[in-house]
PDB file with SEQRES, HELIX, SHEET and CRYST1 records, atoms N, CA, C and O in Angstrom:
SEQRES   1 A   68  UNK UNK UNK UNK UNK UNK UNK UNK UNK UNK UNK UNK UNK          
SEQRES   2 A   68  UNK UNK UNK UNK UNK UNK UNK UNK UNK UNK UNK UNK UNK          
SEQRES   3 A   68  UNK UNK UNK UNK UNK UNK UNK UNK UNK UNK UNK UNK UNK          
SEQRES   4 A   68  UNK UNK UNK UNK UNK UNK UNK UNK UNK UNK UNK UNK UNK          
SEQRES   5 A   68  UNK UNK UNK UNK UNK UNK UNK UNK UNK UNK UNK UNK UNK          
SEQRES   6 A   68  UNK UNK UNK                                                  
HELIX    1 AA1 UNK A    3  UNK A    7  1                                   5    
HELIX    2 AA2 UNK A   11  UNK A   33  1                                  23    
HELIX    3 AA3 UNK A   41  UNK A   67  1                                  27    
CRYST1    1.000    1.000    1.000  90.00  90.00  90.00 P 1           1          
ATOM      1  N   UNK A   1       0.901  -1.215  -0.017  1.00  0.00           N  
ATOM      2  CA  UNK A   1      -0.030   0.041   0.011  1.00  0.00           C  
ATOM      3  C   UNK A   1       0.926   1.241  -0.005  1.00  0.00           C  
ATOM      4  O   UNK A   1       1.974   1.258   0.640  1.00  0.00           O  
ATOM      5  N   UNK A   2       0.488   2.261  -0.799  1.00  0.00           N  
ATOM      6  CA  UNK A   2       1.296   3.528  -0.795  1.00  0.00           C  
ATOM      7  C   UNK A   2       0.389   4.585  -0.498  1.00  0.00           C  
ATOM      8  O   UNK A   2      -0.827   4.400  -0.452  1.00  0.00           O  
ATOM      9  N   UNK A   3       0.984   5.791  -0.275  1.00  0.00           N  
ATOM     10  CA  UNK A   3       0.256   6.956   0.223  1.00  0.00           C  
ATOM     11  C   UNK A   3      -0.754   7.444  -0.822  1.00  0.00           C  
ATOM     12  O   UNK A   3      -1.832   7.914  -0.458  1.00  0.00           O  
ATOM     13  N   UNK A   4      -0.423   7.339  -2.116  1.00  0.00           N  
ATOM     14  CA  UNK A   4      -1.297   7.732  -3.159  1.00  0.00           C  
ATOM     15  C   UNK A   4      -2.561   6.868  -3.091  1.00  0.00           C  
ATOM     16  O   UNK A   4      -3.632   7.454  -3.250  1.00  0.00           O  
ATOM     17  N   UNK A   5      -2.568   5.644  -2.891  1.00  0.00           N  
ATOM     18  CA  UNK A   5      -3.748   4.872  -2.806  1.00  0.00           C  
ATOM     19  C   UNK A   5      -4.591   5.293  -1.618  1.00  0.00           C  
ATOM     20  O   UNK A   5      -5.821   5.317  -1.674  1.00  0.00           O  
ATOM     21  N   UNK A   6      -3.860   5.639  -0.490  1.00  0.00           N  
ATOM     22  CA  UNK A   6      -4.656   6.042   0.697  1.00  0.00           C  
ATOM     23  C   UNK A   6      -5.394   7.436   0.586  1.00  0.00           C  
ATOM     24  O   UNK A   6      -6.436   7.676   1.196  1.00  0.00           O  
ATOM     25  N   UNK A   7      -4.800   8.269  -0.193  1.00  0.00           N  
ATOM     26  CA  UNK A   7      -5.306   9.559  -0.344  1.00  0.00           C  
ATOM     27  C   UNK A   7      -6.574   9.625  -1.138  1.00  0.00           C  
ATOM     28  O   UNK A   7      -7.300  10.619  -1.103  1.00  0.00           O  
ATOM     29  N   UNK A   8      -6.851   8.500  -1.894  1.00  0.00           N  
ATOM     30  CA  UNK A   8      -8.027   8.352  -2.665  1.00  0.00           C  
ATOM     31  C   UNK A   8      -9.288   7.866  -1.854  1.00  0.00           C  
ATOM     32  O   UNK A   8     -10.434   7.867  -2.303  1.00  0.00           O  
ATOM     33  N   UNK A   9      -8.915   7.454  -0.608  1.00  0.00           N  
ATOM     34  CA  UNK A   9      -9.966   6.839   0.226  1.00  0.00           C  
ATOM     35  C   UNK A   9     -10.565   7.910   1.138  1.00  0.00           C  
ATOM     36  O   UNK A   9      -9.913   8.917   1.416  1.00  0.00           O  
ATOM     37  N   UNK A  10     -11.777   7.709   1.597  1.00  0.00           N  
ATOM     38  CA  UNK A  10     -12.518   8.723   2.480  1.00  0.00           C  
ATOM     39  C   UNK A  10     -11.896   8.461   4.010  1.00  0.00           C  
ATOM     40  O   UNK A  10     -11.361   7.411   4.367  1.00  0.00           O  
ATOM     41  N   UNK A  11     -12.070   9.544   4.755  1.00  0.00           N  
ATOM     42  CA  UNK A  11     -11.593   9.349   6.129  1.00  0.00           C  
ATOM     43  C   UNK A  11     -12.222   8.254   6.810  1.00  0.00           C  
ATOM     44  O   UNK A  11     -11.552   7.663   7.657  1.00  0.00           O  
ATOM     45  N   UNK A  12     -13.448   7.870   6.570  1.00  0.00           N  
ATOM     46  CA  UNK A  12     -14.083   6.814   7.276  1.00  0.00           C  
ATOM     47  C   UNK A  12     -13.358   5.444   6.876  1.00  0.00           C  
ATOM     48  O   UNK A  12     -13.109   4.576   7.712  1.00  0.00           O  
ATOM     49  N   UNK A  13     -13.061   5.340   5.592  1.00  0.00           N  
ATOM     50  CA  UNK A  13     -12.385   3.978   5.082  1.00  0.00           C  
ATOM     51  C   UNK A  13     -11.050   3.943   5.727  1.00  0.00           C  
ATOM     52  O   UNK A  13     -10.610   2.865   6.127  1.00  0.00           O  
ATOM     53  N   UNK A  14     -10.352   5.073   5.864  1.00  0.00           N  
ATOM     54  CA  UNK A  14      -9.032   5.057   6.502  1.00  0.00           C  
ATOM     55  C   UNK A  14      -9.099   4.668   7.890  1.00  0.00           C  
ATOM     56  O   UNK A  14      -8.219   3.943   8.353  1.00  0.00           O  
ATOM     57  N   UNK A  15     -10.082   5.088   8.615  1.00  0.00           N  
ATOM     58  CA  UNK A  15     -10.168   4.749  10.141  1.00  0.00           C  
ATOM     59  C   UNK A  15     -10.469   3.311  10.217  1.00  0.00           C  
ATOM     60  O   UNK A  15      -9.873   2.640  11.059  1.00  0.00           O  
ATOM     61  N   UNK A  16     -11.377   2.731   9.386  1.00  0.00           N  
ATOM     62  CA  UNK A  16     -11.637   1.282   9.308  1.00  0.00           C  
ATOM     63  C   UNK A  16     -10.302   0.538   9.032  1.00  0.00           C  
ATOM     64  O   UNK A  16      -9.959  -0.394   9.759  1.00  0.00           O  
ATOM     65  N   UNK A  17      -9.612   0.917   8.068  1.00  0.00           N  
ATOM     66  CA  UNK A  17      -8.333   0.310   7.711  1.00  0.00           C  
ATOM     67  C   UNK A  17      -7.232   0.452   8.881  1.00  0.00           C  
ATOM     68  O   UNK A  17      -6.379  -0.416   9.061  1.00  0.00           O  
ATOM     69  N   UNK A  18      -7.316   1.519   9.591  1.00  0.00           N  
ATOM     70  CA  UNK A  18      -6.457   1.757  10.768  1.00  0.00           C  
ATOM     71  C   UNK A  18      -6.775   0.724  11.864  1.00  0.00           C  
ATOM     72  O   UNK A  18      -5.902   0.113  12.480  1.00  0.00           O  
ATOM     73  N   UNK A  19      -8.122   0.577  12.056  1.00  0.00           N  
ATOM     74  CA  UNK A  19      -8.575  -0.411  13.142  1.00  0.00           C  
ATOM     75  C   UNK A  19      -8.102  -1.835  12.731  1.00  0.00           C  
ATOM     76  O   UNK A  19      -7.616  -2.579  13.583  1.00  0.00           O  
ATOM     77  N   UNK A  20      -8.236  -2.219  11.452  1.00  0.00           N  
ATOM     78  CA  UNK A  20      -7.833  -3.582  10.977  1.00  0.00           C  
ATOM     79  C   UNK A  20      -6.323  -3.601  11.175  1.00  0.00           C  
ATOM     80  O   UNK A  20      -5.850  -4.650  11.613  1.00  0.00           O  
ATOM     81  N   UNK A  21      -5.574  -2.678  10.938  1.00  0.00           N  
ATOM     82  CA  UNK A  21      -4.093  -2.779  11.066  1.00  0.00           C  
ATOM     83  C   UNK A  21      -3.685  -2.936  12.510  1.00  0.00           C  
ATOM     84  O   UNK A  21      -2.735  -3.650  12.832  1.00  0.00           O  
ATOM     85  N   UNK A  22      -4.458  -2.222  13.426  1.00  0.00           N  
ATOM     86  CA  UNK A  22      -4.177  -2.279  14.830  1.00  0.00           C  
ATOM     87  C   UNK A  22      -4.467  -3.790  15.328  1.00  0.00           C  
ATOM     88  O   UNK A  22      -3.684  -4.400  16.057  1.00  0.00           O  
ATOM     89  N   UNK A  23      -5.630  -4.297  14.870  1.00  0.00           N  
ATOM     90  CA  UNK A  23      -5.939  -5.726  15.226  1.00  0.00           C  
ATOM     91  C   UNK A  23      -4.789  -6.684  14.692  1.00  0.00           C  
ATOM     92  O   UNK A  23      -4.361  -7.603  15.390  1.00  0.00           O  
ATOM     93  N   UNK A  24      -4.342  -6.434  13.491  1.00  0.00           N  
ATOM     94  CA  UNK A  24      -3.335  -7.353  12.918  1.00  0.00           C  
ATOM     95  C   UNK A  24      -2.109  -7.165  13.726  1.00  0.00           C  
ATOM     96  O   UNK A  24      -1.438  -8.154  14.022  1.00  0.00           O  
ATOM     97  N   UNK A  25      -1.754  -5.958  14.114  1.00  0.00           N  
ATOM     98  CA  UNK A  25      -0.550  -5.753  14.880  1.00  0.00           C  
ATOM     99  C   UNK A  25      -0.677  -6.494  16.288  1.00  0.00           C  
ATOM    100  O   UNK A  25       0.233  -7.210  16.706  1.00  0.00           O  
ATOM    101  N   UNK A  26      -1.718  -6.306  16.908  1.00  0.00           N  
ATOM    102  CA  UNK A  26      -1.992  -7.079  18.144  1.00  0.00           C  
ATOM    103  C   UNK A  26      -1.709  -8.546  17.947  1.00  0.00           C  
ATOM    104  O   UNK A  26      -0.906  -9.140  18.667  1.00  0.00           O  
ATOM    105  N   UNK A  27      -2.338  -9.099  17.016  1.00  0.00           N  
ATOM    106  CA  UNK A  27      -2.287 -10.552  16.687  1.00  0.00           C  
ATOM    107  C   UNK A  27      -0.810 -10.941  16.491  1.00  0.00           C  
ATOM    108  O   UNK A  27      -0.367 -11.963  17.015  1.00  0.00           O  
ATOM    109  N   UNK A  28      -0.079 -10.162  15.767  1.00  0.00           N  
ATOM    110  CA  UNK A  28       1.295 -10.482  15.415  1.00  0.00           C  
ATOM    111  C   UNK A  28       2.122 -10.406  16.799  1.00  0.00           C  
ATOM    112  O   UNK A  28       2.891 -11.317  17.104  1.00  0.00           O  
ATOM    113  N   UNK A  29       1.957  -9.437  17.503  1.00  0.00           N  
ATOM    114  CA  UNK A  29       2.696  -9.321  18.842  1.00  0.00           C  
ATOM    115  C   UNK A  29       2.345 -10.431  19.696  1.00  0.00           C  
ATOM    116  O   UNK A  29       3.217 -10.875  20.443  1.00  0.00           O  
ATOM    117  N   UNK A  30       1.088 -10.985  19.691  1.00  0.00           N  
ATOM    118  CA  UNK A  30       0.625 -12.135  20.553  1.00  0.00           C  
ATOM    119  C   UNK A  30       1.408 -13.492  19.996  1.00  0.00           C  
ATOM    120  O   UNK A  30       1.899 -14.349  20.731  1.00  0.00           O  
ATOM    121  N   UNK A  31       1.421 -13.507  18.608  1.00  0.00           N  
ATOM    122  CA  UNK A  31       2.148 -14.745  18.161  1.00  0.00           C  
ATOM    123  C   UNK A  31       3.587 -14.723  18.464  1.00  0.00           C  
ATOM    124  O   UNK A  31       4.219 -15.753  18.700  1.00  0.00           O  
ATOM    125  N   UNK A  32       4.099 -13.550  18.456  1.00  0.00           N  
ATOM    126  CA  UNK A  32       5.580 -13.409  18.779  1.00  0.00           C  
ATOM    127  C   UNK A  32       5.832 -13.758  20.216  1.00  0.00           C  
ATOM    128  O   UNK A  32       6.840 -14.383  20.544  1.00  0.00           O  
ATOM    129  N   UNK A  33       4.976 -13.384  21.027  1.00  0.00           N  
ATOM    130  CA  UNK A  33       5.253 -13.620  22.505  1.00  0.00           C  
ATOM    131  C   UNK A  33       5.035 -15.209  22.727  1.00  0.00           C  
ATOM    132  O   UNK A  33       5.611 -15.779  23.654  1.00  0.00           O  
ATOM    133  N   UNK A  34       4.242 -15.848  21.904  1.00  0.00           N  
ATOM    134  CA  UNK A  34       3.984 -17.361  22.110  1.00  0.00           C  
ATOM    135  C   UNK A  34       4.989 -18.069  21.155  1.00  0.00           C  
ATOM    136  O   UNK A  34       4.881 -19.283  20.987  1.00  0.00           O  
ATOM    137  N   UNK A  35       5.848 -17.442  20.599  1.00  0.00           N  
ATOM    138  CA  UNK A  35       6.765 -18.112  19.624  1.00  0.00           C  
ATOM    139  C   UNK A  35       6.158 -18.840  18.470  1.00  0.00           C  
ATOM    140  O   UNK A  35       6.641 -19.872  18.004  1.00  0.00           O  
ATOM    141  N   UNK A  36       5.009 -18.217  18.004  1.00  0.00           N  
ATOM    142  CA  UNK A  36       4.267 -18.867  16.858  1.00  0.00           C  
ATOM    143  C   UNK A  36       4.358 -18.077  15.676  1.00  0.00           C  
ATOM    144  O   UNK A  36       3.743 -18.438  14.673  1.00  0.00           O  
ATOM    145  N   UNK A  37       5.135 -16.917  15.669  1.00  0.00           N  
ATOM    146  CA  UNK A  37       5.202 -16.015  14.651  1.00  0.00           C  
ATOM    147  C   UNK A  37       6.235 -16.534  13.480  1.00  0.00           C  
ATOM    148  O   UNK A  37       7.420 -16.747  13.735  1.00  0.00           O  
ATOM    149  N   UNK A  38       5.712 -16.701  12.277  1.00  0.00           N  
ATOM    150  CA  UNK A  38       6.590 -17.290  11.315  1.00  0.00           C  
ATOM    151  C   UNK A  38       7.207 -16.172  10.317  1.00  0.00           C  
ATOM    152  O   UNK A  38       8.362 -16.277   9.905  1.00  0.00           O  
ATOM    153  N   UNK A  39       6.407 -15.151   9.975  1.00  0.00           N  
ATOM    154  CA  UNK A  39       6.882 -14.066   9.108  1.00  0.00           C  
ATOM    155  C   UNK A  39       7.113 -12.847  10.010  1.00  0.00           C  
ATOM    156  O   UNK A  39       6.194 -12.067  10.263  1.00  0.00           O  
ATOM    157  N   UNK A  40       8.282 -12.705  10.464  1.00  0.00           N  
ATOM    158  CA  UNK A  40       8.583 -11.547  11.353  1.00  0.00           C  
ATOM    159  C   UNK A  40       8.604 -10.231  10.646  1.00  0.00           C  
ATOM    160  O   UNK A  40       8.429  -9.191  11.280  1.00  0.00           O  
ATOM    161  N   UNK A  41       8.827 -10.237   9.252  1.00  0.00           N  
ATOM    162  CA  UNK A  41       8.862  -9.051   8.484  1.00  0.00           C  
ATOM    163  C   UNK A  41       7.514  -8.481   8.368  1.00  0.00           C  
ATOM    164  O   UNK A  41       7.379  -7.321   7.978  1.00  0.00           O  
ATOM    165  N   UNK A  42       6.454  -9.251   8.695  1.00  0.00           N  
ATOM    166  CA  UNK A  42       5.130  -8.623   8.542  1.00  0.00           C  
ATOM    167  C   UNK A  42       4.941  -7.657   9.568  1.00  0.00           C  
ATOM    168  O   UNK A  42       4.120  -6.768   9.345  1.00  0.00           O  
ATOM    169  N   UNK A  43       5.588  -7.669  10.721  1.00  0.00           N  
ATOM    170  CA  UNK A  43       5.390  -6.797  11.873  1.00  0.00           C  
ATOM    171  C   UNK A  43       5.799  -5.417  11.300  1.00  0.00           C  
ATOM    172  O   UNK A  43       5.081  -4.441  11.519  1.00  0.00           O  
ATOM    173  N   UNK A  44       6.921  -5.312  10.582  1.00  0.00           N  
ATOM    174  CA  UNK A  44       7.464  -4.106  10.066  1.00  0.00           C  
ATOM    175  C   UNK A  44       6.534  -3.419   9.080  1.00  0.00           C  
ATOM    176  O   UNK A  44       6.303  -2.210   9.100  1.00  0.00           O  
ATOM    177  N   UNK A  45       6.057  -4.219   8.280  1.00  0.00           N  
ATOM    178  CA  UNK A  45       5.021  -3.760   7.217  1.00  0.00           C  
ATOM    179  C   UNK A  45       3.781  -3.286   7.838  1.00  0.00           C  
ATOM    180  O   UNK A  45       3.297  -2.233   7.424  1.00  0.00           O  
ATOM    181  N   UNK A  46       3.214  -3.930   8.772  1.00  0.00           N  
ATOM    182  CA  UNK A  46       2.045  -3.404   9.317  1.00  0.00           C  
ATOM    183  C   UNK A  46       2.314  -2.129  10.185  1.00  0.00           C  
ATOM    184  O   UNK A  46       1.479  -1.225  10.212  1.00  0.00           O  
ATOM    185  N   UNK A  47       3.386  -2.064  10.838  1.00  0.00           N  
ATOM    186  CA  UNK A  47       3.683  -0.873  11.645  1.00  0.00           C  
ATOM    187  C   UNK A  47       3.894   0.358  10.680  1.00  0.00           C  
ATOM    188  O   UNK A  47       3.492   1.472  11.015  1.00  0.00           O  
ATOM    189  N   UNK A  48       4.495   0.151   9.543  1.00  0.00           N  
ATOM    190  CA  UNK A  48       4.674   1.251   8.559  1.00  0.00           C  
ATOM    191  C   UNK A  48       3.402   1.671   7.890  1.00  0.00           C  
ATOM    192  O   UNK A  48       3.142   2.852   7.662  1.00  0.00           O  
ATOM    193  N   UNK A  49       2.581   0.626   7.568  1.00  0.00           N  
ATOM    194  CA  UNK A  49       1.265   0.849   7.002  1.00  0.00           C  
ATOM    195  C   UNK A  49       0.465   1.683   7.883  1.00  0.00           C  
ATOM    196  O   UNK A  49      -0.196   2.614   7.423  1.00  0.00           O  
ATOM    197  N   UNK A  50       0.485   1.389   9.191  1.00  0.00           N  
ATOM    198  CA  UNK A  50      -0.291   2.132  10.250  1.00  0.00           C  
ATOM    199  C   UNK A  50       0.234   3.584  10.237  1.00  0.00           C  
ATOM    200  O   UNK A  50      -0.543   4.537  10.299  1.00  0.00           O  
ATOM    201  N   UNK A  51       1.438   3.714  10.162  1.00  0.00           N  
ATOM    202  CA  UNK A  51       2.041   5.110  10.202  1.00  0.00           C  
ATOM    203  C   UNK A  51       1.531   5.908   8.937  1.00  0.00           C  
ATOM    204  O   UNK A  51       1.167   7.078   9.052  1.00  0.00           O  
ATOM    205  N   UNK A  52       1.515   5.274   7.782  1.00  0.00           N  
ATOM    206  CA  UNK A  52       1.106   5.892   6.556  1.00  0.00           C  
ATOM    207  C   UNK A  52      -0.466   6.371   6.724  1.00  0.00           C  
ATOM    208  O   UNK A  52      -0.823   7.492   6.362  1.00  0.00           O  
ATOM    209  N   UNK A  53      -1.298   5.485   7.264  1.00  0.00           N  
ATOM    210  CA  UNK A  53      -2.639   5.655   7.350  1.00  0.00           C  
ATOM    211  C   UNK A  53      -2.842   6.953   8.311  1.00  0.00           C  
ATOM    212  O   UNK A  53      -3.651   7.838   8.032  1.00  0.00           O  
ATOM    213  N   UNK A  54      -2.055   6.972   9.425  1.00  0.00           N  
ATOM    214  CA  UNK A  54      -2.151   8.060  10.319  1.00  0.00           C  
ATOM    215  C   UNK A  54      -1.788   9.367   9.697  1.00  0.00           C  
ATOM    216  O   UNK A  54      -2.477  10.375   9.854  1.00  0.00           O  
ATOM    217  N   UNK A  55      -0.667   9.332   8.970  1.00  0.00           N  
ATOM    218  CA  UNK A  55      -0.163  10.490   8.272  1.00  0.00           C  
ATOM    219  C   UNK A  55      -1.174  11.056   7.325  1.00  0.00           C  
ATOM    220  O   UNK A  55      -1.375  12.269   7.289  1.00  0.00           O  
ATOM    221  N   UNK A  56      -1.796  10.239   6.581  1.00  0.00           N  
ATOM    222  CA  UNK A  56      -2.804  10.732   5.483  1.00  0.00           C  
ATOM    223  C   UNK A  56      -3.962  11.294   6.232  1.00  0.00           C  
ATOM    224  O   UNK A  56      -4.455  12.357   5.853  1.00  0.00           O  
ATOM    225  N   UNK A  57      -4.472  10.608   7.356  1.00  0.00           N  
ATOM    226  CA  UNK A  57      -5.524  11.255   8.086  1.00  0.00           C  
ATOM    227  C   UNK A  57      -5.281  12.592   8.630  1.00  0.00           C  
ATOM    228  O   UNK A  57      -6.150  13.465   8.625  1.00  0.00           O  
ATOM    229  N   UNK A  58      -3.985  12.772   9.144  1.00  0.00           N  
ATOM    230  CA  UNK A  58      -3.623  14.030   9.710  1.00  0.00           C  
ATOM    231  C   UNK A  58      -3.471  15.054   8.550  1.00  0.00           C  
ATOM    232  O   UNK A  58      -3.739  16.234   8.778  1.00  0.00           O  
ATOM    233  N   UNK A  59      -3.083  14.689   7.406  1.00  0.00           N  
ATOM    234  CA  UNK A  59      -3.031  15.562   6.290  1.00  0.00           C  
ATOM    235  C   UNK A  59      -4.432  16.103   5.922  1.00  0.00           C  
ATOM    236  O   UNK A  59      -4.655  17.281   5.644  1.00  0.00           O  
ATOM    237  N   UNK A  60      -5.333  15.131   5.950  1.00  0.00           N  
ATOM    238  CA  UNK A  60      -6.792  15.421   5.511  1.00  0.00           C  
ATOM    239  C   UNK A  60      -7.338  16.382   6.608  1.00  0.00           C  
ATOM    240  O   UNK A  60      -8.000  17.373   6.301  1.00  0.00           O  
ATOM    241  N   UNK A  61      -7.060  16.081   7.809  1.00  0.00           N  
ATOM    242  CA  UNK A  61      -7.596  16.904   8.923  1.00  0.00           C  
ATOM    243  C   UNK A  61      -7.093  18.328   8.866  1.00  0.00           C  
ATOM    244  O   UNK A  61      -7.860  19.260   9.109  1.00  0.00           O  
ATOM    245  N   UNK A  62      -5.720  18.536   8.524  1.00  0.00           N  
ATOM    246  CA  UNK A  62      -5.054  19.752   8.379  1.00  0.00           C  
ATOM    247  C   UNK A  62      -5.604  20.526   7.230  1.00  0.00           C  
ATOM    248  O   UNK A  62      -5.781  21.741   7.313  1.00  0.00           O  
ATOM    249  N   UNK A  63      -5.880  19.829   6.144  1.00  0.00           N  
ATOM    250  CA  UNK A  63      -6.530  20.461   4.953  1.00  0.00           C  
ATOM    251  C   UNK A  63      -7.921  20.989   5.316  1.00  0.00           C  
ATOM    252  O   UNK A  63      -8.312  22.106   4.976  1.00  0.00           O  
ATOM    253  N   UNK A  64      -8.592  20.174   5.979  1.00  0.00           N  
ATOM    254  CA  UNK A  64     -10.073  20.601   6.349  1.00  0.00           C  
ATOM    255  C   UNK A  64      -9.984  21.800   7.272  1.00  0.00           C  
ATOM    256  O   UNK A  64     -10.785  22.728   7.151  1.00  0.00           O  
ATOM    257  N   UNK A  65      -9.076  21.804   8.148  1.00  0.00           N  
ATOM    258  CA  UNK A  65      -9.011  22.964   9.026  1.00  0.00           C  
ATOM    259  C   UNK A  65      -8.489  24.225   8.421  1.00  0.00           C  
ATOM    260  O   UNK A  65      -8.796  25.337   8.852  1.00  0.00           O  
ATOM    261  N   UNK A  66      -7.662  24.011   7.375  1.00  0.00           N  
ATOM    262  CA  UNK A  66      -7.125  25.165   6.661  1.00  0.00           C  
ATOM    263  C   UNK A  66      -8.222  25.844   5.724  1.00  0.00           C  
ATOM    264  O   UNK A  66      -8.222  27.052   5.488  1.00  0.00           O  
ATOM    265  N   UNK A  67      -9.098  24.999   5.245  1.00  0.00           N  
ATOM    266  CA  UNK A  67     -10.175  25.499   4.409  1.00  0.00           C  
ATOM    267  C   UNK A  67     -11.184  26.362   5.195  1.00  0.00           C  
ATOM    268  O   UNK A  67     -11.830  27.235   4.617  1.00  0.00           O  
ATOM    269  N   UNK A  68     -11.318  26.117   6.509  1.00  0.00           N  
ATOM    270  CA  UNK A  68     -12.346  26.851   7.286  1.00  0.00           C  
ATOM    271  C   UNK A  68     -11.931  28.165   7.726  1.00  0.00           C  
ATOM    272  O   UNK A  68     -12.700  28.869   8.381  1.00  0.00           O  
TER     273      UNK A  68                                                      
END                                                                             
C-alpha cells in the first residue's frame, strides 16, 4: 500500500483500515510472544502501513482545518 492509494480513500475508510491494522498488529505481537510467529517481516510492514494511514488522516484533517 502506498500513500497515493490512501489519499483516494475517505476518512471513514481510512479509520476502518487503521482499526484492521491495529488488530493485525496485536495478533502479530501475541504470536511473537508465544513463539508462533513465522513471518517476522510482517510486523514491520504493518507498523509502517499504520504510520502511513495516520499520516494521511492528519493531512486530511489539516487540509479541512485550513479551508475553514
